[in-house]
VEXDREN-2710 file (C-alpha; in Angstrom, 1 decimal):
% VEXDREN-2710
k/r/px/py/pz
1/MET/-15.7/104.3/46.4
2/ASP/-18.5/101.7/45.8
3/GLY/-17.3/101.4/42.2
4/ARG/-17.1/105.1/41.5
5/PRO/-13.7/106.7/41.0
6/VAL/-13.0/109.7/43.3
7/THR/-9.4/110.5/42.0
8/GLY/-8.1/111.3/38.5
9/SER/-5.6/113.5/36.8
10/GLN/-5.4/116.5/34.5
11/LYS/-2.8/118.4/32.6
12/SER/-0.8/120.7/34.9
13/ASP/-0.9/124.4/34.1
14/VAL/2.6/124.9/35.6
15/PRO/5.6/123.9/33.5
16/GLY/7.8/121.2/35.1
17/PRO/9.0/117.6/34.9
18/VAL/5.5/116.3/35.9
19/PRO/3.0/117.3/33.3
20/PHE/-0.1/116.2/35.2
21/ARG/-1.7/116.9/38.6
22/ARG/-4.0/114.9/40.7
23/THR/-7.7/115.7/40.7
24/TYR/-10.3/114.7/43.4
25/THR/-14.1/114.3/43.3
26/ASP/-15.5/115.5/46.6
27/GLY/-12.0/115.9/47.9
28/GLU/-12.9/117.1/51.4
29/LEU/-15.5/114.4/51.8
30/TYR/-13.0/111.6/51.1
31/GLY/-9.8/113.3/52.1
32/SER/-9.3/111.3/55.3
33/VAL/-9.6/108.1/53.2
34/THR/-7.7/108.9/50.1
35/GLY/-5.0/111.1/51.6
36/TYR/-3.2/113.3/49.2
37/ARG/-0.8/113.2/46.2
38/SER/0.9/116.4/45.2
39/THR/3.6/117.1/42.6
40/GLY/5.1/119.6/45.0
41/PHE/4.6/118.1/48.4
42/GLY/4.6/114.3/48.1
43/ALA/1.9/111.9/49.1
44/GLY/0.1/110.7/52.3
45/GLY/-2.6/108.3/53.4
46/LEU/-3.7/105.7/50.8
47/GLU/-2.2/107.8/48.0
48/GLY/1.2/107.2/49.5
49/ALA/0.7/103.7/50.8
50/MET/-0.7/102.4/47.5
51/LYS/1.6/104.4/45.3
52/ALA/3.1/101.4/43.5
53/ASP/-0.4/100.1/42.6
54/ILE/-1.6/103.5/41.5
55/GLU/1.5/104.2/39.3
56/ALA/1.1/100.7/37.8
57/GLY/-2.4/101.7/36.7
58/ARG/-4.2/99.4/39.0
59/ASP/-7.5/100.5/40.6
60/VAL/-7.5/100.7/44.4
61/ALA/-11.0/99.8/45.5
62/THR/-12.0/100.6/49.1
63/THR/-14.6/99.1/51.5
64/ILE/-16.1/102.6/52.1
65/ASP/-19.9/103.0/51.7
66/PRO/-20.5/106.5/50.3
67/GLU/-23.8/107.0/52.1
68/VAL/-22.5/105.9/55.5
69/ARG/-19.4/108.0/55.0
70/ARG/-21.4/111.1/54.0
71/ALA/-23.6/110.7/57.1
72/ALA/-20.5/110.6/59.3
73/PHE/-19.0/113.6/57.5
74/GLU/-22.1/115.7/57.9
75/GLY/-22.5/114.6/61.6
76/LEU/-19.0/115.9/62.4
77/ARG/-19.2/119.1/60.3
78/GLY/-17.8/122.0/62.3
79/ARG/-16.5/119.8/65.1
80/HIS/-13.2/118.3/66.1
81/GLY/-13.4/114.5/66.3
82/ALA/-13.6/111.3/64.4
83/ALA/-16.0/108.5/63.3
84/ILE/-15.5/104.9/62.4
85/ALA/-18.2/102.5/61.0
86/LEU/-17.0/98.9/61.0
87/ASP/-18.7/95.8/59.7
88/ALA/-18.3/93.4/62.7
89/GLY/-18.7/90.4/60.5
90/THR/-16.2/91.1/57.8
91/GLY/-13.9/93.8/59.3
92/ASP/-14.7/96.1/56.4
93/LEU/-14.3/99.8/57.3
94/VAL/-17.6/101.2/56.0
95/ALA/-16.9/104.8/57.0
96/LEU/-13.8/106.6/58.2
97/VAL/-13.9/110.4/59.0
98/SER/-11.5/112.7/60.7
99/ALA/-12.6/116.2/61.5
100/PRO/-11.7/118.8/60.6
101/GLY/-10.6/117.5/57.3
102/PHE/-8.9/118.8/54.2
103/ASP/-9.3/119.0/50.4
104/PRO/-6.3/117.3/48.7
105/ALA/-7.2/119.1/45.5
106/ALA/-6.2/122.4/47.0
107/PHE/-2.5/121.5/46.9
108/SER/-2.1/118.7/44.4
109/GLY/0.0/120.7/42.1
110/ASN/3.2/122.8/42.3
111/SER/2.0/126.3/41.8
112/ARG/2.1/129.3/44.1
113/ASP/-1.5/128.7/45.1
114/ASP/-0.8/125.1/45.9
115/ALA/2.2/126.2/48.1
116/GLN/0.0/128.6/50.0
117/ALA/-2.7/126.0/50.5
118/TRP/-0.2/123.5/51.7
119/GLN/1.2/126.0/54.1
120/ARG/-2.3/126.9/55.5
121/VAL/-3.2/123.2/56.1
122/ASN/0.0/122.6/57.9
123/ASP/-0.3/125.8/60.0
124/GLU/-3.8/125.0/61.2
125/LYS/-3.9/124.3/65.0
126/ALA/-6.6/121.7/64.5
127/LEU/-4.2/119.5/62.5
128/PRO/-6.5/118.5/59.6
129/LEU/-3.8/116.2/58.1
130/PHE/-3.8/114.2/61.3
131/ASN/-6.1/111.2/60.9
132/ARG/-8.0/111.2/64.3
133/ALA/-10.0/108.1/63.4
134/LEU/-6.9/105.9/63.1
135/ARG/-4.3/107.7/65.2
136/ASP/-5.9/109.9/67.9
137/VAL/-5.5/108.0/71.2
138/ARG/-7.4/109.1/74.3
139/ASN/-8.4/107.5/77.6
140/PRO/-11.6/105.5/77.0
141/GLY/-13.0/106.0/80.5
142/ALA/-15.9/103.7/81.4
143/ALA/-15.6/101.8/78.0
144/ALA/-12.5/100.1/79.5
145/HIS/-14.8/98.3/81.9
146/LEU/-15.2/95.8/79.1
147/VAL/-11.7/94.5/79.8
148/VAL/-12.2/94.3/83.5
149/ALA/-15.5/92.5/83.1
150/THR/-14.1/90.1/80.6
151/ALA/-11.2/89.2/82.9
152/ALA/-13.5/88.7/85.9
153/LEU/-15.7/86.3/83.9
154/GLU/-12.9/84.4/82.0
155/LYS/-10.9/83.9/85.2
156/GLY/-13.8/82.7/87.3
157/VAL/-13.7/85.6/89.8
158/LEU/-17.4/86.0/88.9
159/ASP/-19.7/83.2/87.6
160/SER/-21.9/85.6/85.7
161/VAL/-22.7/89.3/85.1
162/ASP/-25.4/88.9/87.8
163/SER/-23.0/87.7/90.4
164/PRO/-22.6/90.1/93.4
165/VAL/-19.4/92.1/93.8
166/ARG/-18.5/93.0/97.4
167/ALA/-17.4/96.6/97.1
168/PRO/-17.9/99.5/99.6
169/ALA/-19.1/102.9/98.5
170/VAL/-15.5/104.2/98.8
171/TYR/-12.9/101.6/97.9
172/VAL/-9.4/102.2/99.3
173/VAL/-6.8/100.7/96.9
174/PRO/-4.5/98.3/98.8
175/ASP/-1.1/99.6/99.9
176/SER/-2.1/103.2/99.1
177/LYS/-4.3/106.1/100.2
178/LYS/-6.1/106.2/96.9
179/ARG/-9.9/106.2/97.3
180/ILE/-12.3/105.4/94.5
181/GLY/-15.9/106.4/95.1
182/GLY/-19.2/105.2/93.8
183/ASP/-22.9/106.1/94.3
184/PRO/-23.7/104.8/97.8
185/ASP/-27.2/104.0/96.8
186/ARG/-26.4/102.1/93.7
187/CYS/-22.7/100.9/93.8
188/VAL/-22.4/99.0/97.1
189/ASP/-22.3/95.2/96.9
190/THR/-24.0/95.3/93.6
191/THR/-23.8/93.0/90.5
192/LEU/-21.5/93.4/87.6
193/ARG/-24.5/94.2/85.4
194/ASP/-25.7/97.0/87.6
195/ALA/-22.1/98.3/88.2
196/TRP/-21.8/98.7/84.4
197/ARG/-25.1/100.5/84.0
198/GLN/-24.4/102.8/87.0
199/ASP/-20.7/103.4/86.0
200/CYS/-19.5/102.2/89.5
201/ALA/-15.8/103.1/89.5
202/ASN/-15.4/101.6/92.9
203/VAL/-16.6/98.2/91.8
204/PHE/-14.3/98.0/88.8
205/ALA/-11.4/99.2/90.9
206/ARG/-12.1/96.4/93.4
207/LEU/-12.3/93.8/90.7
208/ALA/-9.0/95.1/89.2
209/SER/-7.3/94.7/92.5
210/ASP/-8.7/91.1/92.9
211/LEU/-7.7/90.1/89.4
212/GLY/-4.2/91.6/89.3
213/PRO/-2.1/92.8/86.3
214/GLU/-1.6/89.3/84.7
215/ALA/-5.3/88.5/84.3
216/LEU/-6.1/92.0/83.1
217/GLY/-3.2/91.8/80.7
218/PHE/-4.6/88.7/79.1
219/ALA/-8.0/90.3/78.7
220/GLY/-6.5/93.5/77.4
221/GLU/-4.6/91.5/74.8
222/ALA/-7.9/89.9/73.7
223/PHE/-9.2/93.4/73.0
224/GLY/-6.2/94.5/71.1
225/PHE/-4.1/96.2/73.8
226/ALA/-1.0/94.4/72.8
227/SER/-1.4/95.2/69.1
228/ASN/1.0/97.4/67.2
229/GLY/-2.0/98.8/65.3
230/GLY/-1.5/97.0/61.9
231/ASP/-1.9/93.5/60.5
232/GLY/-1.4/94.1/56.8
233/LEU/-5.0/94.8/55.8
234/LEU/-4.6/98.5/56.8
235/PRO/-1.9/99.9/54.6
236/VAL/-2.1/103.3/56.3
237/ARG/-0.5/104.3/59.6
238/VAL/-2.6/103.3/62.6
239/ALA/-2.0/103.8/66.3
240/GLY/-1.3/100.7/68.3
241/GLY/-3.2/99.6/71.4
242/GLY/-0.2/99.5/73.7
243/GLY/-0.2/97.0/76.5
244/TRP/-2.3/96.5/79.6
245/SER/0.2/95.5/82.2
246/THR/-1.3/97.2/85.3
247/GLY/-4.0/96.3/87.7
248/SER/-4.4/99.9/88.9
249/SER/-7.7/101.5/89.7
250/ASP/-7.0/104.2/87.2
251/ALA/-6.5/101.7/84.4
252/ALA/-9.6/99.8/85.4
253/ASN/-11.6/102.9/84.9
254/GLY/-10.0/103.8/81.5
255/LEU/-7.6/106.4/82.8
256/SER/-3.8/106.7/83.2
257/GLY/-1.9/105.0/80.4
258/ILE/-4.8/103.1/79.0
259/LYS/-5.6/104.8/75.7
260/VAL/-7.5/103.9/72.5
261/SER/-8.2/105.2/69.0
262/PRO/-11.7/105.3/67.6
263/LEU/-10.8/102.3/65.4
264/HIS/-9.6/100.4/68.4
265/LEU/-12.7/101.1/70.4
266/ALA/-14.9/100.0/67.5
267/GLN/-13.0/96.7/67.3
268/MET/-13.6/96.2/71.1
269/MET/-17.3/96.6/70.6
270/ALA/-17.2/94.3/67.6
271/VAL/-15.7/91.5/69.5
272/ILE/-18.6/91.2/72.0
273/GLY/-21.1/91.7/69.1
274/ASN/-19.5/89.0/67.1
275/GLY/-19.7/86.2/69.6
276/GLY/-16.2/86.8/70.9
277/ASN/-14.5/86.4/67.5
278/GLY/-11.7/88.8/66.6
279/LEU/-11.4/90.6/63.3
280/HIS/-8.9/92.2/61.0
281/PRO/-10.1/95.7/60.0
282/ARG/-9.9/96.1/56.2
283/LEU/-9.9/99.2/54.0
284/ILE/-8.9/97.8/50.7
285/ALA/-11.6/95.6/49.1
286/GLY/-10.6/92.1/48.3
287/ARG/-7.6/91.9/50.7
288/THR/-7.5/88.9/53.1
289/ALA/-5.3/88.4/56.1
290/ASP/-2.5/85.7/56.1
291/ARG/-4.4/84.0/59.0
292/PRO/-7.8/84.4/60.5
293/ALA/-8.2/86.6/63.6
294/GLY/-9.5/83.7/65.6
295/ARG/-11.4/83.8/68.9
296/ALA/-10.7/86.7/71.2
297/ILE/-12.9/85.8/74.2
298/ASP/-15.2/82.9/75.1
299/ARG/-18.6/82.9/73.4
300/ARG/-20.4/82.7/76.8
301/THR/-18.4/85.7/78.0
302/ALA/-19.2/87.7/74.9
303/ASP/-22.9/86.8/75.1
304/GLN/-23.1/87.9/78.7
305/LEU/-21.3/91.2/78.0
306/ARG/-23.6/91.8/75.1
307/SER/-26.6/91.4/77.4
308/VAL/-25.1/94.0/79.7
309/VAL/-23.9/96.5/77.2
310/GLY/-26.8/96.3/74.8
311/ASP/-26.4/98.3/71.6
312/SER/-24.7/101.4/72.9
313/VAL/-21.9/102.6/75.2
314/ASP/-21.2/106.2/76.2
315/ALA/-18.2/107.6/78.1
316/TRP/-17.1/111.1/79.0
317/VAL/-13.5/111.6/80.0
318/PRO/-12.9/115.2/81.2
319/SER/-9.2/114.7/81.6
320/ALA/-8.9/113.6/78.0
321/SER/-11.4/116.2/76.6
322/ALA/-13.2/113.2/75.1
323/SER/-16.8/112.3/74.6
324/TRP/-17.1/108.8/73.3
325/SER/-20.1/106.9/71.9
326/LEU/-20.4/103.4/70.6
327/VAL/-23.4/102.0/68.8
328/SER/-24.0/98.6/67.3
329/ALA/-26.9/98.0/64.9
330/ARG/-28.1/95.6/62.2
331/ALA/-28.2/97.7/59.0
332/GLY/-28.4/96.8/55.4
333/GLY/-27.8/93.1/56.1
334/ARG/-24.7/93.7/58.1
335/ASP/-23.8/94.2/61.8
336/LEU/-22.3/97.7/62.0
337/VAL/-20.4/99.1/64.9
338/VAL/-20.0/102.9/65.0
339/ALA/-17.5/104.7/67.2
340/ILE/-17.6/108.4/67.7
341/LEU/-15.0/110.6/69.4
342/LEU/-15.8/114.3/70.0
343/ASP/-13.1/116.6/71.3
344/THR/-15.0/118.3/74.0
345/ARG/-14.2/120.1/77.3
346/THR/-17.8/119.5/78.5
347/LYS/-19.9/116.3/78.4
348/ASP/-21.3/115.8/74.9
349/THR/-22.0/112.1/74.8
350/GLU/-25.7/112.7/73.9
351/ARG/-24.6/114.5/70.7
352/ALA/-22.0/111.8/70.0
353/GLY/-24.7/109.2/70.4
354/GLU/-27.0/111.0/68.0
355/ILE/-24.2/111.2/65.3
356/ALA/-23.5/107.5/65.8
357/ARG/-27.1/106.4/65.4
358/ARG/-27.5/108.6/62.3
359/ILE/-24.5/106.9/60.8
360/ALA/-25.8/103.5/61.5
361/SER/-29.2/104.4/60.0
362/ALA/-27.5/105.5/56.8
363/GLY/-26.2/101.9/56.3
364/GLU/-29.8/100.5/56.0
END
């Protein structure tokens, strides 16, 4: 990490065919990045994915910034959740934290103590071996309004984010009895800009009905909703974005089958912060994609959305037990996007936002 080795090996104190065991510096701090390698229980994460390089004696350098990573780790201490810090310009993963985590040194050998530690980590209900930052998918709630707003602008349904949207306080979805409400003082015949700021579910439900599934599907694809989760630059397992093939009011408001991981949500924020250009997230330093990511959405659309979104997005999704926060900031000469997921049964977006801003500040 940043030129400093965080893994090594030492002579095993247990007789067997493998005379050495893996050692880890700050194992719990970096566990969700390195993964684990054990003489008794196999390998996971980067240790497993990069096994051939490691066994060939080649160094595996990551894009992780230790200071940013530590800020994320401390911010999530004692909580269930995840943090991603992404360089929007290069795609480099600057921080990746899944909480609660694990110390791979605890079971890197094949002794009785290792076996007991391995059993404990697998028995934990909080699933510390499950990488929430890359694989935990939840409903994004209001963050999904990015897709609806993009489709409305790209398809010409709205000329700009300041164009009015005719929507009643209670929108009745066509051919159904479903009713989607919004604040009658703020969400009636308002603009897209104000609808975003006031979280007007009725407005985005109306737009989704007007647009239809095809237009929303194209916009969803631009934001990674047709991705299988990997493009060769991330050697570890990542949850895909699935598809966006519905124009339902639930989907328009980030519910139903619309789900994202923290990494996916960070990528969505990066697109509008990067002038509409896509990116390939990268964890291994020096790797390049076979082809550039290219343009995801029109530059004018991205600029308009950036003027609406600003530098932060918060969303609480009670049905998914998720408090989300997205923050973009210029730090240390790079454009960082930080995504936080907190597993909460009550709204905790303020805390998630505090953690995100602290992480961004650590990158300065």
